[in-house]
Each structure stands twice: as C-alpha cells, then as structure tokens.
C-alpha positions, 0 to 999 in steps of 0.5 A: 286528251293531251295538249301541246303548243301549236305553231302559234303558241296556242295549245293543240289538242290530241286524242288517243285512239285504240284501233283493233281492226282495219285502222291498225293497218298503217296504209288504211289509216293513211288513206283515210286521214291523209298521212301516217300516224305512229302507233304502238301495240296495245290491248283492250282487256275483256273484249275479242275482235270478231267478224261482222256479218257479211263484212271483211272487218271486225267489231268487238264482243265482250269476252271476259278473260280475253284481250283484243290486240291492236294499235294505240295512236296518241296523236289524233287531232279532233279533225282526224277523229271527225274524218274517222267517224265518217269513215266508220259510219253508223255501225260504230260509235266512239267510246272511252275504254281503258287499254293496256300498252305493251309496258303494262301501263293502263291508259284511256283511249277512244275505241270504235264500239258497235252501236247499241242495237246493232250488236247482232251484226257481230258474229262469234267468229274471231277476226284475225289481222293476218288472215285479213291481210292475206285474203281481204285487204286488197278488196277492202282497200278498193271497196271501202277506202279508196272508192269511197274516199269522197264520203269521209275525206276532210272538208276542203277549206 
C-alpha cells in the first residue's frame, strides 16, 4: 500500500492490483470503477491464466516455470477495491502475491485468486487476451459488466 497527501493534507491510501484477465482491459476496468487507471505491464511468476469452466474469463493455475501476463495498477483506492471485490464475486478472493514489473523489479500486489475449494472450476485450457478480444469481449461487456453494473457499482452517498 502506498500513501500520498490528499486535498486536505491527510494521507490518501492506494493499493497495487495485478490483473491477468478481463480487468487488464482499460474499458472493462473503467466500466466497473467509473474511470480509467493507468497500468503497466507485469507478470505473475509461477502461474498460468486458464479458462474457467463454462465462462469467458480466466482463473490462475499454479504452473512452475510459467508466468501469467497482465497489468499492474498502482493507484487503486480502498473504495475501488470494494467495488472490484463485488464485481469479482464469490469465485475470487484477493491475495497478496509478488509480481514482476517490466523493469524486473519485484513488487507485492493484490491478485484475484480463485477461492479455495473452487479451483476445479479452472480448466487447463490457456486463456488468451487476444482471443478473448476477438471472440468474447462484446458479449462479456453486455452480460457481466454493463447489464450487472447495479450489482457492484459504488454506493451513492
């Protein structure tokens, strides 16, 4: 977690989040939290992104010697994490993992891992971002992002 001074001089807390699936797509993340975040390329060593059974999105399987590619966001607020937790639902839980930035620097970040006891929903079929964008993206945006926004959107004050 990082801090910076907020507008009133009080510290503002930010989290790091590594996204290996649909949340690495700027339009998906923006639709979920309401604005774009700037991310950088990173990898999660020892894991592979694989297809979830009967779904368009991935989960992570332990895979020694492999790396799951994705994006690292370093300026995620606690409120945004709550929204993302609701979006991810019961299939995933946030856990800290060490990810590697493009420059080789290792850094701890939150990663959505498949909930213990639900790992059998992850197949061994690799999930590919480019294939998802060509074949599933538009349907995914309608079914899981835009049509369900009320389920995970920020609470209004």
